[in-house]
Every structure is written in C-alpha cells, then in structure tokens.
C-alpha positions in Angstrom: 0.0 0.0 0.0 1.3 3.5 -0.9 2.4 5.7 2.0 0.1 8.5 3.0 1.1 11.8 1.4 2.3 14.5 3.8 1.0 18.0 3.9 4.0 19.5 2.0 3.5 17.0 -0.9 -0.2 17.8 -1.1 0.6 21.5 -1.0 3.0 21.1 -4.0 0.4 19.2 -6.0 -2.4 21.8 -5.3 0.0 24.6 -6.3 0.8 22.9 -9.7 -2.9 22.3 -10.3 -3.7 25.9 -9.6 -1.0 27.1 -11.9 -1.9 24.7 -14.8 -5.7 25.0 -14.6 -5.5 28.4 -16.3 -3.1 27.4 -19.1 -4.2 27.0 -22.7 -2.2 25.9 -25.7 -2.5 27.5 -29.2 -3.5 24.1 -30.6 -3.6 20.5 -29.4 0.0 20.6 -28.2 -0.1 20.2 -24.4 1.0 16.8 -23.3 -0.5 15.1 -20.2 1.1 11.8 -19.2 -0.1 9.5 -16.3 2.2 6.5 -15.5 1.0 3.8 -13.1 3.4 2.4 -10.4 4.4 -0.8 -12.0 4.7 0.5 -15.6 8.4 0.0 -16.7 9.9 3.4 -17.7 11.5 1.9 -20.9 8.0 0.9 -22.1 6.7 4.5 -21.5 9.6 5.9 -23.5 8.9 3.4 -26.3 5.2 4.6 -26.4 6.3 8.2 -26.5 8.7 7.5 -29.4 5.7 6.1 -31.3 3.7 9.2 -30.5 6.8 11.3 -31.7 6.6 9.5 -35.1 2.9 10.2 -35.4 3.3 13.8 -34.4 5.8 14.3 -37.3 2.7 14.2 -39.6 0.9 17.2 -38.0 0.2 19.7 -40.8 0.7 22.9 -38.8 4.4 23.7 -38.5 4.0 25.5 -35.2 1.9 22.8 -33.6 4.1 20.0 -34.9 7.3 21.7 -33.5 5.7 22.3 -30.1 4.4 18.7 -29.8 7.7 17.2 -30.8 9.6 19.5 -28.4 7.2 18.5 -25.5 7.6 14.8 -26.3 11.4 15.1 -26.5 11.6 17.0 -23.2 9.3 14.4 -21.5 11.4 11.5 -22.7 14.6 13.2 -21.5 13.1 13.6 -18.0 11.9 10.0 -17.9 15.5 8.8 -18.6 16.4 10.2 -15.2 14.3 7.4 -13.5 15.5 3.9 -12.9 12.0 2.8 -12.1 8.5 4.3 -11.7 7.9 5.9 -8.2 5.7 4.2 -5.6 2.5 6.0 -6.6 3.5 6.3 -10.3 4.3 9.6 -12.0 2.4 12.4 -13.7 4.1 14.8 -16.2 2.6 17.9 -17.9 4.6 19.3 -20.7 3.9 21.8 -23.4 4.6 25.1 -25.1 3.1 28.0 -23.1 3.1 31.7 -24.1 5.2 34.0 -21.9 4.2 37.2 -23.6 1.6 36.7 -26.3 1.6 34.6 -29.5 5.1 33.6 -30.7 6.6 33.8 -27.2 5.9 30.1 -26.3 8.4 28.3 -24.1 8.2 24.5 -23.5 7.8 23.9 -19.8 7.6 20.7 -17.9 5.8 20.0 -14.6 6.5 16.8 -12.8 4.0 15.6 -10.1 4.4 12.8 -7.7 0.7 11.9 -7.2 -0.7 11.6 -3.6 -2.4 8.2 -4.5 -1.5 5.5 -7.0 -2.2 6.2 -10.7 -4.7 3.6 -12.0 -4.0 3.4 -15.7 -1.4 4.5 -18.3 -2.7 7.6 -20.1 -1.3 9.8 -22.7 -3.2 12.9 -23.9 -2.3 15.8 -26.3 -4.8 18.6 -26.2 -5.2 22.4 -26.0 -5.4 22.1 -22.1 -3.8 19.8 -19.5 -5.8 16.8 -18.3 -6.0 17.6 -14.6 -9.2 15.8 -13.5 -7.4 12.5 -12.5 -5.2 14.4 -10.1 -8.1 16.4 -8.7 -9.9 13.1 -7.9 -6.9 12.0 -6.0 -7.0 15.1 -3.9 -10.6 14.6 -2.9 -10.9 13.5 0.7 -12.4 10.0 0.7 -13.1 9.9 4.5 -16.0 12.2 5.0 -17.7 12.1 8.5 -21.2 13.4 8.9 -22.5 15.2 12.1 -26.0 15.8 13.5 -26.1 18.0 16.5 -29.7 18.0 17.8 -31.9 19.1 20.7 -35.6 19.9 20.8 -35.3 23.4 19.2 -32.9 22.8 16.3 -30.5 20.4 14.5 -27.3 21.2 12.8 -26.2 18.9 9.9 -22.6 19.2 9.0 -19.6 17.3 7.5 -15.9 17.1 8.3 -13.7 16.3 5.3 -10.0 16.6 5.1 -9.1 20.1 6.3 -12.5 21.6 6.6 -15.7 21.5 8.6 -18.9 22.7 6.9 -22.4 23.2 8.3 -24.6 22.0 5.5 -28.0 22.9 7.0 -29.8 23.9 10.2 -33.3 22.5 10.7 -35.5 24.3 13.3 -38.1 22.3 15.2 -41.1 24.5 15.8 -41.8 22.3 18.8 -43.6 23.9 21.8 -41.7 24.3 25.1 -42.3 22.0 28.0 -44.4 24.6 29.8 -48.1 24.0 29.1 -50.2 26.7 27.3 -53.2 28.0 29.1 -56.5 26.1 28.7 -54.9 22.8 27.7 -54.8 19.7 29.8 -51.4 18.4 30.7 -52.0 15.1 28.9 -53.3 16.7 25.7 -50.5 19.2 25.6 -47.9 16.5 26.1 -49.5 14.5 23.2 -49.3 17.4 20.9 -45.7 18.1 21.8 -44.8 14.4 21.1 -46.5 14.7 17.6 -44.5 17.9 16.9 -41.3 16.1 18.0 -42.0 13.1 15.9 -42.6 15.3 12.8 -39.3 17.2 13.6 -37.3 14.0 13.9 -38.6 12.8 10.6 -37.7 16.1 8.9 -34.2 16.0 10.4 -33.9 12.4 9.1 -34.9 13.4 5.6 -32.5 16.3 5.4 -29.7 14.0 6.8 -30.5 11.3 4.2 -30.2 13.9 1.4 -26.9 15.4 2.8 -25.2 12.2 3.7 -26.4 9.7 1.2 -26.9 11.8 -1.9 -24.6 14.8 -1.7 -21.6 13.7 0.3 -21.6 9.8 0.8 -20.2 9.8 4.3 -18.1 7.1 5.8 -19.3 7.6 9.4 -21.8 9.6 11.4 -21.7 11.3 14.8 -24.8 12.3 16.6 -24.4 14.9 19.3 -26.3 17.4 21.5 -27.2 18.4 25.0 -29.7 16.3 27.0 -31.7 13.3 26.0 -33.0 14.5 22.6 -30.2 12.8 20.7 -30.8 9.5 22.5 -34.6 9.6 21.6 -33.8 10.5 18.0 -31.4 7.4 17.7 -33.5 5.0 19.7 -36.6 6.0 17.6 -34.9 4.6 14.4 -35.8 7.8 12.5 -32.7 7.7 10.4 -32.4 5.7 7.1 -31.0 2.3 8.1 -27.8 3.0 6.2 -27.2 6.1 8.4 -28.2 4.3 11.5 -25.6 1.6 10.8 -23.0 4.3 10.0 -23.2 5.9 13.5 -19.7 5.8 15.0 -20.2 8.0 18.0 -22.7 9.7 20.3 -21.3 12.8 22.0 -22.7 15.1 24.7 -22.2 18.7 23.8 -23.2 22.0 25.3 -25.0 23.2 22.2 -27.0 22.0 19.2 -27.4 23.4 15.7 -24.5 25.4 14.1 -22.6 25.9 17.4 -23.2 22.3 18.2 -21.3 21.2 15.1 -18.3 23.2 16.2 -18.7 21.8 19.7 -18.8 18.2 18.3 -15.5 18.9 16.5 -13.9 19.9 19.7 -15.2 16.9 21.7 -15.0 14.3 19.1 -11.3 14.1 18.7 -11.1 10.3 19.3 -13.8 9.5 16.8 -12.3 11.9 14.2 -8.6 11.2 14.8 -8.0 10.2 11.2 -9.4 13.3 9.7 -6.8 16.0 8.8 -8.6 18.9 10.4 -8.2 17.3 13.8 -4.4 16.8 13.3 -4.2 20.5 12.4 -6.3 21.5 15.4 -4.0 19.5 17.8 -0.9 21.2 16.3 -2.1 24.8 16.5 -3.6 24.3 19.9 -0.3 22.8 21.2 1.5 25.9 19.8 -1.0 28.3 21.5 -0.5 26.5 24.8 3.3 26.7 24.5 3.4 30.3 23.4 1.3 31.3 26.5 3.6 29.5 28.9 6.7 31.1 30.4 9.6 29.5 28.6 7.1 27.6 26.4 8.6 25.5 23.6 7.3 27.6 20.7 8.4 30.4 18.4 6.6 32.4 15.7 7.5 34.8 12.9 10.0 34.2 10.0 13.2 35.3 11.8 12.5 33.4 15.1 11.7 30.2 13.2 14.8 30.5 11.0 17.0 31.1 14.1 15.5 28.1 15.8 16.2 26.0 12.6 19.8 27.1 12.6 20.1 25.8 16.2 18.4 22.6 15.2 15.9 23.1 18.0 12.8 22.9 15.8 10.5 19.8 16.1 7.7 20.9 13.8 7.2 24.0 11.6 3.7 25.2 11.1 3.0 27.3 8.1 -0.3 28.6 6.6 -0.9 27.5 3.1 -2.0 31.0 2.0 0.9 32.9 3.6 2.3 33.5 0.2 5.7 32.7 1.6 8.5 33.3 -0.9 12.3 32.7 -0.7 14.3 35.5 -2.4 18.0 35.4 -3.2 19.9 38.2 -4.8 23.3 37.8 -6.2 25.7 40.7 -7.0 26.5 40.6 -10.7 30.0 42.0 -10.1 31.5 39.9 -7.3 28.8 37.2 -6.6 28.0 38.4 -3.0 24.6 36.9 -2.0 21.7 38.1 0.2 18.7 35.9 0.9 15.4 36.2 2.8 11.9 34.7 3.4 9.0 37.1 2.7 5.3 36.7 3.4 2.9 38.0 0.8 2.1 41.3 2.6 5.8 42.3 2.7 6.8 40.9 -0.6 7.0 44.0 -2.7 8.6 46.3 -0.2 11.2 43.7 1.1 12.2 42.6 -2.4 12.6 46.3 -3.5 14.7 47.0 -0.4 17.1 44.1 -1.2 17.7 45.2 -4.8 18.0 48.9 -4.0 20.7 48.5 -1.3 24.3 48.5 -2.7 26.4 45.4 -2.4 28.2 45.5 0.9 31.4 44.4 -0.7 31.7 46.4 -4.0 28.8 48.9 -3.8 27.3 47.5 -7.0 23.5 47.9 -7.6 23.1 45.2 -10.3 21.7 41.9 -9.0 20.5 38.6 -10.4 17.2 37.7 -8.5 16.2 34.1 -7.8 12.8 33.2 -6.3 11.1 30.0 -5.2 8.2 28.9 -3.2 8.9 29.5 0.5 7.2 26.4 1.9 9.2 24.2 -0.5 12.4 26.0 0.6 11.5 25.4 4.3 10.9 21.7 3.6 14.3 21.4 2.0 16.3 23.2 4.7 14.4 21.5 7.6 15.8 18.1 6.4 19.2 18.8 8.0 17.8 19.6 11.4 15.3 16.7 11.2 12.3 19.0 11.6 8.9 18.2 10.2 6.9 20.7 8.4 3.1 20.9 8.5 1.1 23.0 6.0 -2.0 24.3 7.8 -5.2 24.9 5.8 -6.5 28.5 5.7 -10.1 27.3 5.8 -10.2 26.3 9.5 -10.3 28.4 12.6 -6.9 27.2 13.5 -5.5 28.3 10.1 -6.9 31.8 10.8 -5.2 31.8 14.3 -1.9 30.9 12.8 -2.2 33.7 10.2 -2.5 36.1 13.1 1.0 35.0 14.2 2.4 35.9 10.8 1.5 32.6 9.1 4.6 30.7 10.3 5.4 29.2 13.7 7.4 26.4 15.3 7.1 23.8 18.1 10.5 23.4 19.6 12.5 20.5 21.1 14.3 22.8 23.5 14.9 26.6 23.9 
C-alpha cells in the first residue's frame, strides 16, 4: 500500500494544479502523461517514441514543432528514472506563451501523485488533463454530524481540512411549559407529535446530505440532554445512516454551534481526519506560546533562528501565507543576500534588497532568484530533522496561525 502523502506533498500538488488550470495551448499541443506504479519506464519511453513519429505528420508547422519538443523533453526527463515511483508519475509538458503569441516556451511540470495512478494515459490537447489528479486530492473519508436538541438540529460534514455546516433545521416544537386552557396530557401528546414530525424532517435532510450529496463514511450524533438518544432509539434515520453511527457525544449546544462543539469533543472519533491533526498542532502551539519558557516560536526570523540551532521539532506554516524565498546575487562579485518574505511584505522587502548597494563592492546590479517559501523550508528543515506541516487556511486554527504571521514552530528545547 502506498504511503500517506504528507501536507507538503499535497501543497505542492495543489500549487501545480492551480497554476496549470488556467493554461491554454494554441492548438492540441499540451502533453499530459499518467504513468501507473508498475509500468516500466522503458515501455513508456517506447510509447512516446511512437507518438513522436505520429506527431511528425501534423500539418501545422508550429503545432508540430511544439508537440515534438514537448515529447522530446518528456522522454529526456523519464530517462532520469531507474523505475517508476511508488505511486506512479504524472508529467505535464507543453509550449506555453510567456508574452503573447510567438513567445511560447516548452515547460515541464512533474507531479508525484498523492495516490497510485490507476492506468497509463497519454493525452495531447489544448489544455492539460488535470481531473485524475483532482480526484486523488478529494478526501475520501467524510464524516457526517447531526447536532440535535428539541429546538434545532445542525447537519454538517468534516472532510480533510475543513468542517462545513450544510444545514440547520429548526423544530417548531412547543416548550415543555403548558399553554393556558390545555390539559397536561393533551398538551404532552401534541408536543410528542411535533417532536415526531421534527425528527422525521431531520432524518430526511440528513439522508439527502449524507447519502446523496456527500456519501459519508461515518456519522456522529451529538447534542445536550436526551434528545439525541430519543432520536437514535426511535430509528428515524435511514437504516444506512443508523448503521454508520460511529459515536454519540454530549455537547453544550446543538445546531450550528453544536457542530463546532462536536468537532472539539469528538477528537477520538475523528482522529484520522486531517482537520483534527491541524487543530491539535495549532492548539499545542498556542498552549506553549502562552507559557513562560514555552517551547514555541513564531515569525520568520524566530523560526529560521531556531532551525539554525536545530531546535525545531515541527514547523507550522499557513498554506495561504504566500511565503517566498528570495536570493539576490551581485553581478560583479557574486555576493549573496537571501530572505523569506510573506505576501504582505513581498513588494517592499524585495525592493529593499535590490536597492541596497552590495556591501562588498557597492554595485547595484543583481540577479534575482525566487522559489516557493514552503518548499524552501521543507528542504532546509531536512538537515535539522524538523517536520513541516502546512495548515489549511479554511479552518479556525488556520486563521489563528495567520494572526501570528502565518509561520510558527514547536521546539524540542529553547
């Protein structure tokens, strides 16, 4: 079985997808190649040689040249592999304009897929075939939640790195206090009828959400008091949902707030879902940062200093921090300056780097190199045996991390 993809690998795949989803070729000249795990590399190269021969017959000179160049570049990249990686390999290669028609440059994007590639696939089109990779990124483990009391029920899902309240159903059920002029028994009977109707409505909404829209793998029912027990014991749920119940949790609230409360209190039930992993990491950071001599640091400079000391256990970085690594090299004597910049500071910090004279020779001409900051951190953290976790921006924990500059670290020692 293939190993579980880590958060940095998934971040890289999402980044490539985001970049390529907007790209269009002038003709059918963008190559998409999906190679399954056990497909021998030499067989793939042989198939591409055949495609190379076929492409030689394309009538359009420009399209023919671009397709042949893309196939050649792809075959050259494949020759670097002794065997196909554990999950297979995906390559996107083609001529993309850099500044209008006629400025096309052949670029190659190599993706190590998060899950095994099913079948060998070669496609040449005016766009890249991204759907198979998108399917791999879809979280398969989706957990449903119903947080219910006698006034309202929240219906929600937890999938991957997000929690979503799908619907809130209000009950319309009368309170327990009897209205004037009604006997206690008659009033209680009417209330039971209202509750019965309410439970049936909740069950119908749950069936649509969890069986038609989201296809959940498990269901948690929560809420304050005995209402959730009555709802479950009454067998109102579709039998498939009744059989999917993996936990019953006491919470302080129902409805929308109840879904959030369930997420807080359902850690054991939800321990395989990514959002719980992220919640634990960020909450541990918050605990440490609020302790005197706590084992945590935040901000780019503090984290980089801790990395130099090899005291970092885990780096936490927000996926939407826009973190960029910038290195400027003096054209005269090769003196280098480097820094990590978050999105908000990117323009001013980069301008400052290239406008300051070289400290050695006073020159103002630089070569500027840039790369994704998260990928840079992943590379330099290897030497200090630090892990890096990319935290989703969709969760409350992700928003908290952004308030600390989008980058933090849990430390082994101070």
